[in-house]
ROLUM-671689 format. One line per 5 residues: number of its first residue (from 1); for each residue x negated, y negated, z negated of N, C-alpha, C. Coordinates in nm, 2 decimals. Layout:
% ROLUM-671689
NUM = X Y Z X Y Z X Y Z ~ ... $
//
This chain:
% ROLUM-671689
1 = 0.90 -0.58 -4.16 0.95 -0.58 -3.99 0.94 -0.73 -3.99 ~ 0.93 -0.75 -3.88 0.93 -0.86 -3.78 1.05 -0.93 -3.76 ~ 1.11 -1.07 -3.76 1.21 -1.11 -3.76 1.24 -1.12 -3.63 ~ 1.38 -1.06 -3.56 1.41 -1.03 -3.43 1.45 -1.18 -3.38 ~ 1.49 -1.24 -3.42 1.54 -1.33 -3.34 1.64 -1.48 -3.45 $
6 = 1.79 -1.48 -3.44 1.87 -1.48 -3.52 1.99 -1.38 -3.65 ~ 2.04 -1.45 -3.73 2.06 -1.38 -3.80 2.15 -1.28 -3.77 ~ 2.22 -1.29 -3.62 2.29 -1.19 -3.59 2.21 -1.04 -3.57 ~ 2.15 -1.05 -3.59 2.01 -0.95 -3.58 1.99 -0.88 -3.70 ~ 2.07 -0.91 -3.83 2.07 -0.92 -3.92 2.09 -0.73 -3.96 $
11 = 2.23 -0.68 -3.82 2.23 -0.53 -3.83 2.18 -0.41 -3.81 ~ 2.05 -0.53 -3.67 1.97 -0.38 -3.60 1.87 -0.39 -3.67 ~ 1.82 -0.47 -3.78 1.71 -0.46 -3.86 1.74 -0.41 -3.97 ~ 1.90 -0.42 -4.00 1.91 -0.34 -4.13 1.87 -0.15 -4.08 ~ 1.99 -0.14 -3.99 1.98 -0.03 -3.94 1.89 0.06 -3.94 $
16 = 1.77 0.01 -3.84 1.65 0.01 -3.81 1.55 0.08 -3.95 ~ 1.55 -0.03 -4.03 1.48 0.01 -4.13 1.58 0.11 -4.25 ~ 1.73 0.12 -4.24 1.71 0.21 -4.32 1.72 0.38 -4.20 ~ 1.70 0.39 -4.02 1.67 0.51 -4.05 1.52 0.53 -3.97 ~ 1.44 0.45 -3.99 1.31 0.44 -3.88 1.30 0.60 -3.96 $
21 = 1.25 0.70 -4.07 1.16 0.72 -4.12 1.24 0.84 -4.05 ~ 1.36 0.87 -4.04 1.43 0.97 -3.97 1.38 0.98 -3.82 ~ 1.42 0.88 -3.74 1.35 0.86 -3.63 1.24 0.91 -3.60 ~ 1.16 0.86 -3.69 0.94 0.90 -3.70 0.93 1.07 -3.69 ~ 1.06 1.09 -3.74 1.02 1.22 -3.76 1.08 1.33 -3.66 $
26 = 1.20 1.29 -3.62 1.25 1.34 -3.47 1.12 1.32 -3.34 ~ 1.12 1.20 -3.33 1.05 1.15 -3.27 0.86 1.25 -3.27 ~ 0.87 1.24 -3.38 0.73 1.34 -3.40 0.76 1.50 -3.36 ~ 0.88 1.55 -3.39 0.89 1.68 -3.30 0.86 1.69 -3.17 ~ 0.96 1.59 -3.10 1.01 1.57 -2.96 0.87 1.58 -2.85 $
31 = 0.81 1.46 -2.97 0.65 1.43 -2.86 0.55 1.53 -2.88 ~ 0.54 1.61 -2.96 0.46 1.72 -2.97 0.34 1.68 -3.09 ~ 0.38 1.53 -3.13 0.26 1.49 -3.27 0.26 1.33 -3.29 ~ 0.26 1.32 -3.39 0.28 1.18 -3.39 0.19 1.05 -3.31 ~ 0.06 1.06 -3.26 0.06 1.00 -3.17 0.10 0.98 -3.11 $
36 = 0.21 1.00 -3.02 0.26 0.90 -2.93 0.41 0.90 -2.98 ~ 0.46 0.95 -3.09 0.57 0.95 -3.16 0.62 0.80 -3.18 ~ 0.50 0.70 -3.22 0.55 0.61 -3.27 0.58 0.49 -3.11 ~ 0.52 0.53 -3.03 0.49 0.44 -2.92 0.61 0.50 -2.88 ~ 0.69 0.56 -2.87 0.84 0.66 -2.81 0.98 0.57 -2.89 $
41 = 0.92 0.57 -3.02 1.00 0.52 -3.14 1.04 0.35 -3.07 ~ 0.88 0.27 -3.08 0.91 0.16 -3.04 0.99 0.10 -2.87 ~ 0.92 0.18 -2.76 1.02 0.18 -2.68 1.14 0.20 -2.67 ~ 1.20 0.27 -2.71 1.36 0.31 -2.73 1.42 0.17 -2.82 ~ 1.31 0.16 -2.93 1.43 0.03 -3.01 1.39 -0.13 -2.90 $
46 = 1.29 -0.13 -2.78 1.29 -0.23 -2.73 1.42 -0.23 -2.66 ~ 1.47 -0.07 -2.58 1.56 -0.11 -2.54 1.75 -0.10 -2.55 ~ 1.70 -0.06 -2.69 1.86 -0.05 -2.75 1.88 -0.20 -2.83 ~ 1.78 -0.27 -2.83 1.78 -0.47 -2.87 1.81 -0.52 -2.79 ~ 1.76 -0.45 -2.68 1.85 -0.53 -2.55 1.96 -0.51 -2.45 $
51 = 2.01 -0.42 -2.56 2.17 -0.37 -2.53 2.23 -0.37 -2.65 ~ 2.15 -0.38 -2.78 2.25 -0.43 -2.89 2.34 -0.51 -2.88 ~ 2.41 -0.61 -2.87 2.55 -0.67 -2.86 2.64 -0.51 -2.81 ~ 2.62 -0.47 -2.71 2.70 -0.39 -2.73 2.69 -0.22 -2.78 ~ 2.57 -0.19 -2.87 2.54 -0.10 -2.93 2.58 -0.12 -3.06 $
56 = 2.61 -0.25 -3.07 2.61 -0.23 -3.24 2.79 -0.25 -3.19 ~ 2.87 -0.25 -3.14 3.01 -0.20 -3.13 3.10 -0.07 -3.10 ~ 2.93 0.00 -3.11 2.98 0.17 -3.05 3.06 0.25 -3.18 ~ 3.12 0.34 -3.15 3.18 0.40 -3.29 3.04 0.44 -3.37 ~ 2.95 0.51 -3.30 2.82 0.51 -3.37 2.70 0.51 -3.31 $
61 = 2.67 0.43 -3.37 2.55 0.32 -3.32 2.44 0.42 -3.32 ~ 2.42 0.52 -3.44 2.26 0.59 -3.45 2.24 0.71 -3.37 ~ 2.43 0.72 -3.34 2.39 0.84 -3.21 2.35 0.78 -3.10 ~ 2.41 0.69 -3.05 2.32 0.60 -2.95 2.25 0.61 -2.90 ~ 2.18 0.53 -3.03 1.99 0.52 -3.08 1.92 0.65 -3.01 $
66 = 1.96 0.77 -3.14 1.90 0.90 -3.08 1.90 0.95 -2.99 ~ 2.04 0.93 -2.88 2.01 0.96 -2.74 1.87 0.88 -2.65 ~ 1.87 0.74 -2.70 1.80 0.68 -2.64 1.66 0.69 -2.68 ~ 1.56 0.75 -2.76 1.50 0.75 -2.78 1.42 0.91 -2.76 ~ 1.52 1.06 -2.72 1.54 1.15 -2.68 1.47 1.15 -2.54 $
71 = 1.58 1.08 -2.49 1.58 1.08 -2.32 1.46 0.99 -2.30 ~ 1.43 0.88 -2.38 1.28 0.81 -2.35 1.12 0.95 -2.40 ~ 1.13 1.01 -2.46 1.03 1.08 -2.47 1.04 1.22 -2.36 ~ 1.21 1.28 -2.34 1.18 1.38 -2.20 1.14 1.27 -2.14 ~ 1.13 1.17 -2.05 1.16 1.16 -1.94 1.01 1.11 -1.89 $
76 = 0.94 1.06 -2.05 0.82 1.06 -2.04 0.74 1.16 -2.01 ~ 0.81 1.30 -2.02 0.70 1.37 -2.07 0.71 1.47 -1.89 ~ 0.80 1.41 -1.84 0.79 1.50 -1.75 0.80 1.40 -1.65 ~ 0.77 1.34 -1.68 0.67 1.24 -1.52 0.51 1.21 -1.57 ~ 0.50 1.25 -1.70 0.38 1.28 -1.73 0.32 1.44 -1.66 $
81 = 0.43 1.54 -1.68 0.37 1.67 -1.57 0.39 1.64 -1.48 ~ 0.43 1.56 -1.35 0.43 1.61 -1.24 0.27 1.58 -1.19 ~ 0.29 1.67 -1.14 0.11 1.66 -1.07 0.05 1.80 -1.10 ~ 0.04 1.83 -1.27 -0.02 1.88 -1.32 0.00 2.02 -1.34 ~ -0.05 2.13 -1.35 -0.02 2.29 -1.31 0.03 2.28 -1.44 $
86 = 0.09 2.41 -1.41 0.17 2.42 -1.52 0.11 2.51 -1.67 ~ 0.09 2.49 -1.81 0.07 2.59 -1.83 0.13 2.76 -1.85 ~ 0.07 2.86 -1.91 0.09 2.97 -1.94 0.10 3.00 -2.05 ~ 0.21 3.02 -2.09 0.20 3.06 -2.24 0.18 3.22 -2.29 ~ 0.06 3.22 -2.28 -0.02 3.37 -2.31 0.02 3.42 -2.43 $
91 = 0.03 3.53 -2.46 0.06 3.55 -2.63 -0.07 3.64 -2.67 ~ -0.10 3.63 -2.79 -0.20 3.74 -2.82 -0.25 3.88 -2.81 ~ -0.34 3.91 -2.76 -0.33 4.01 -2.71 -0.33 4.10 -2.86 ~ -0.35 4.04 -3.01 -0.30 4.15 -3.10 -0.15 4.12 -3.16 ~ -0.13 4.29 -3.18 0.03 4.20 -3.27 0.06 4.13 -3.34 $
96 = 0.15 4.07 -3.36 0.22 3.99 -3.47 0.18 4.00 -3.61 ~ 0.14 4.01 -3.69 0.13 4.05 -3.84 0.20 3.94 -3.98 ~ 0.23 4.01 -4.03 0.33 3.95 -4.16 0.23 3.91 -4.21 ~ 0.23 3.79 -4.26 0.17 3.70 -4.33 0.27 3.65 -4.43 ~ 0.20 3.61 -4.61 0.31 3.56 -4.67 0.27 3.42 -4.67 $
101 = 0.19 3.37 -4.56 0.15 3.23 -4.59 0.23 3.19 -4.50 ~ 0.34 3.07 -4.53 0.43 3.01 -4.49 0.35 2.93 -4.35 ~ 0.33 2.83 -4.43 0.19 2.76 -4.37 0.17 2.78 -4.25 ~ 0.05 2.90 -4.22 0.03 2.95 -4.14 0.11 2.97 -4.02 ~ 0.27 3.04 -4.05 0.33 3.03 -3.98 0.46 2.98 -3.87 $
106 = 0.40 2.85 -4.02 0.47 2.71 -3.98 0.35 2.64 -3.81 ~ 0.24 2.65 -3.84 0.19 2.58 -3.75 0.17 2.68 -3.64 ~ 0.14 2.81 -3.60 0.18 2.94 -3.53 0.28 2.85 -3.42 ~ 0.40 2.83 -3.46 0.54 2.80 -3.45 0.56 2.67 -3.40 ~ 0.50 2.58 -3.45 0.45 2.46 -3.37 0.38 2.47 -3.25 $
111 = 0.31 2.54 -3.28 0.16 2.52 -3.19 0.22 2.57 -3.05 ~ 0.32 2.66 -3.06 0.42 2.70 -2.97 0.48 2.65 -2.88 ~ 0.58 2.60 -2.99 0.65 2.45 -2.89 0.65 2.36 -2.84 ~ 0.49 2.33 -2.89 0.43 2.20 -2.82 0.43 2.24 -2.72 ~ 0.39 2.40 -2.65 0.32 2.42 -2.51 0.49 2.44 -2.43 $
116 = 0.65 2.40 -2.51 0.70 2.47 -2.45 0.75 2.28 -2.32 ~ 0.85 2.34 -2.23 0.85 2.22 -2.18 0.91 2.15 -2.24 ~ 0.98 1.98 -2.22 1.04 1.91 -2.28 1.17 1.92 -2.32 ~ 1.26 1.96 -2.17 1.37 1.96 -2.27 1.42 2.06 -2.31 ~ 1.34 2.18 -2.32 1.33 2.33 -2.39 1.29 2.30 -2.48 $
121 = 1.21 2.18 -2.57 1.16 2.14 -2.72 1.24 2.04 -2.73 ~ 1.27 1.97 -2.66 1.40 1.83 -2.69 1.53 1.97 -2.72 ~ 1.58 2.08 -2.70 1.69 2.17 -2.78 1.72 2.21 -2.87 ~ 1.56 2.26 -2.84 1.50 2.34 -2.97 1.52 2.25 -3.10 ~ 1.43 2.11 -3.17 1.47 2.03 -3.18 1.59 1.99 -3.23 $
126 = 1.66 1.98 -3.13 1.78 1.90 -3.18 1.86 2.07 -3.23 ~ 1.87 2.13 -3.19 1.99 2.25 -3.23 1.89 2.28 -3.40 ~ 1.80 2.30 -3.41 1.77 2.36 -3.49 1.72 2.29 -3.65 ~ 1.68 2.20 -3.56 1.61 2.11 -3.68 1.69 1.99 -3.68 ~ 1.74 1.95 -3.61 1.85 1.84 -3.65 2.00 1.91 -3.66 $
131 = 1.98 2.01 -3.65 2.13 2.14 -3.66 2.27 2.04 -3.60 ~ 2.22 2.05 -3.48 2.39 1.98 -3.44 2.41 2.08 -3.27 ~ 2.47 2.13 -3.24 2.60 2.16 -3.24 2.53 2.22 -3.08 ~ 2.65 2.30 -2.99 2.57 2.34 -2.84 2.63 2.18 -2.79 ~ 2.72 2.16 -2.79 2.83 2.05 -2.74 2.75 1.90 -2.78 $
136 = 2.67 1.90 -2.94 2.65 1.77 -2.98 2.55 1.73 -2.90 ~ 2.42 1.83 -2.88 2.31 1.86 -2.82 2.32 1.84 -2.63 ~ 2.46 1.88 -2.60 2.46 1.84 -2.44 2.48 1.69 -2.43 ~ 2.59 1.68 -2.55 2.62 1.52 -2.52 2.53 1.43 -2.49 ~ 2.43 1.48 -2.61 2.26 1.35 -2.65 2.20 1.40 -2.50 $
141 = 2.17 1.47 -2.45 2.09 1.49 -2.35 2.12 1.47 -2.25 ~ 2.30 1.47 -2.22 2.35 1.40 -2.09 2.39 1.53 -2.02 ~ 2.38 1.69 -2.05 2.37 1.80 -1.98 2.57 1.87 -2.02 ~ 2.49 1.98 -1.97 2.62 2.07 -1.99 2.56 2.11 -2.14 ~ 2.65 2.22 -2.18 2.66 2.30 -2.28 2.65 2.39 -2.19 $
146 = 2.62 2.51 -2.13 2.55 2.61 -2.03 2.39 2.55 -2.00 ~ 2.33 2.44 -2.01 2.20 2.37 -2.00 2.20 2.43 -2.15 ~ 2.22 2.35 -2.27 2.14 2.42 -2.35 2.10 2.51 -2.38 ~ 2.27 2.60 -2.34 2.23 2.75 -2.39 2.15 2.80 -2.32 ~ 2.19 2.76 -2.20 1.99 2.89 -2.14 1.86 2.80 -2.17 $
151 = 1.88 2.63 -2.19 1.76 2.62 -2.23 1.71 2.71 -2.34 ~ 1.77 2.66 -2.44 1.77 2.76 -2.54 1.72 2.87 -2.58 ~ 1.78 2.93 -2.49 1.74 3.09 -2.48 1.59 3.10 -2.42 ~ 1.56 3.02 -2.29 1.47 3.00 -2.27 1.34 3.02 -2.31 ~ 1.38 2.93 -2.39 1.26 2.85 -2.51 1.27 3.01 -2.60 $
156 = 1.37 3.02 -2.64 1.35 3.14 -2.72 1.27 3.26 -2.73 ~ 1.30 3.32 -2.61 1.28 3.36 -2.51 1.09 3.39 -2.53 ~ 1.08 3.25 -2.49 0.92 3.24 -2.45 0.85 3.25 -2.60 ~ 0.91 3.14 -2.70 0.87 3.22 -2.82 0.82 3.38 -2.85 ~ 0.91 3.42 -2.83 0.95 3.60 -2.83 0.84 3.65 -2.81 $
161 = 0.82 3.63 -2.65 0.66 3.63 -2.60 0.53 3.59 -2.59 ~ 0.51 3.46 -2.67 0.43 3.42 -2.71 0.34 3.51 -2.84 ~ 0.43 3.56 -2.93 0.38 3.69 -3.05 0.48 3.62 -3.22 ~ 0.55 3.50 -3.18 0.57 3.44 -3.27 0.74 3.47 -3.31 ~ 0.72 3.53 -3.45 0.83 3.61 -3.49 0.92 3.47 -3.58 $
166 = 1.08 3.49 -3.52 1.13 3.39 -3.64 1.21 3.49 -3.74 ~ 1.26 3.42 -3.86 1.29 3.48 -3.98 1.46 3.48 -3.93 ~ 1.50 3.61 -3.97 1.64 3.60 -3.99 1.73 3.44 -4.02 ~ 1.66 3.34 -4.09 1.71 3.20 -4.14 1.71 3.17 -4.04 ~ 1.60 3.15 -3.89 1.58 3.03 -3.79 1.65 3.14 -3.64 $
171 = 1.67 3.25 -3.70 1.75 3.27 -3.57 1.91 3.27 -3.56 ~ 2.02 3.21 -3.48 2.11 3.19 -3.48 2.13 3.22 -3.28 ~ 2.29 3.26 -3.26 2.32 3.25 -3.16 2.32 3.18 -3.09 ~ 2.26 3.16 -2.99 2.25 2.98 -2.92 2.35 2.95 -2.87 ~ 2.48 3.01 -2.87 2.60 2.92 -2.82 2.69 2.91 -2.94 $
176 = 2.62 2.84 -3.12 2.70 2.86 -3.25 2.67 2.76 -3.26 $
//
């Protein structure tokens, strides 16, 4: 890691070193792939470093950094989508059949999740991958709990229409 400035930055460097892999996984899921994830993560770190004296004093600096990362990705994806035609997610003409190959199921699910709008994808990743509550997700995204519930419901409905079947372990009431 590149030295950032003076010795007072060591706590920033330590936090980044300790949490980088976790943030990179989250960025990859939110961005839809590893290609842009690193750029988004680095942009978020630049923004956080600019405000580090204030962030360092926060009760949960890690939560603040995750919020900056999520907002960076969602905002960039929203801006990129402006002016582009929305893709309609079309389900397979053939009914879904059960398969024992979990990797194929995960790839199919991931392909469908990547097609969701940025906010819906962020809600699903935070709620089901990061295992956050509705309230935590709403706080992180800066929206109401109702918005989290409706975005989650819309995303799950879209995935269901596209032929993706969630196992009972992945389904849970959007309000819990």
